[in-house]
N, C-alpha and C positions, 0 to 999 in steps of 0.2 A: 566393329565393322560389320560382322554378320548380324548382330542385333539391330543395327541401324538399317540394314537392308531388308529386315523383316523375315529372314530365313527361319528363325526359330518359331515364330508365330505361324508361319505357313505350313511347316512340316511337322510340328508337334501336335500331339493329341491334346485336346482341351481338358485340363485338370486344374486343381487348385494351384499346383506348381507345374509349370510347363516343363515336361521332360521329353527326352527322345531316347529311343532304344539303340541297341548295337548296330542294327542294320542302317538306321538313319545316321548314326555316327560314322559308319564306314563310307557312306556316300558323301560325307562332308569334305569339301575340297578346302585344304588349308594352304595359304600362300607360304612359299619357302623363299627366304632371302638368298641372294647369290652367294656362292662359296666365298668370295672375297670379303663380303660383308660379315659373313659368319666368322671368318678367320680374324677379322679386325675386332669383332666383339669378343672373341675368345681371348685375344691378346690383352685387350683392355681389362677384361674380367680377371685375368691372371695377375696383372699389375695391381689391380684393386685388392685382390686377396692377399698379395704380398704386403701391401701397405697396411692392411688390417692386422695381419699377424705381427708386423713390426710395431704397430701402435699398441697392441695388447702387451707385447713384451716390455715396451717402454713404460706403459702404465704400471705394470707389475713392479718394475725396477724403481720407479718413483715412489710407489707405495712402500716398498721395502726400505728405501732410504729415509722416508718420512718417519716410519716406525722406529728406525735406528736413532734418528735425531730426537724424537720424543723421549726415547729411553735415556739417552745421554742428558737431555735437558732435565728430566725429573730426578735423575740420580745425582745431579750436580757435577758430573764429569765434563759436561759441555763447557763450563766456565772455570774449571779448576785451575788451569794454567793462568788465566787472566787474573783470578783472585790471588794467586801466589805472587804474580808480578806487581799487583797493586795493593798489597797487604797494608802498607803504611797509610795510604789514602783511606782504605776501608776502616782501619782502626780509628783514624781521626773522625770519620763520619759516624762511626758507632758511638764514640764518646760524645760527640755533639748531640746525637739523638738521645742518648741517656740523660745528658744534662737537661735537654728540653723536656723530656718526659718527667724528670724529677721536679723541674720547676713548675710544670703543670700540676703535678700531684700536690706540691706544696701550695699552689694557688687554690686548688680545690679544697685542701685541708683548711686553709685560712678562711675560705668562703664558708665552709661548713661550720667552722668555729664561730665566725661572725654571725652567721644565720642562727646558730644555737644560742649565742648570747643575746641576740635580738629577740629570739623567741622567749628566752627566760625572762628578759626585762619586760616584755609585753604581757607575759602571764602574771607577773607580780603586780602590775598596775591595775 
C-alpha cells in the first residue's frame, strides 16, 4: 500500500538500495485494524496453531505405528498366527512347488544330456 502510493520513493534518499532512517520510520503512519478484527484474527490463529500441533502429533504416531508394522513384517511375527492356522495348506503348496522345481531340474538335465549327445554326434561326423 505504501509502496504503491510512492511513499518510499518520495521520502528516501537516493541510493542503490532505497533506505530510510529512524526518524523517517517514526514518521511513518501505519494503519491499525479495529480491536474486534484483531481479536478475530487472534482466535483463528490460536485454532490454527492447535490444529498444527495435533497434526504433528498424529504424524509422529502414524510414523511410530508404521515402523512397528515394518518390524513385525520383517521379523515374521506379523503373519505367525496365520501361518500356524494354515499350516496344512502351506505344506501342500510347498510340496507342489518342490515337485515343480524338481521336474524343471529334470527337464533341464534331460535337455543338457540331449544337447551333449547332439554335440558329441555332430563332432564325430
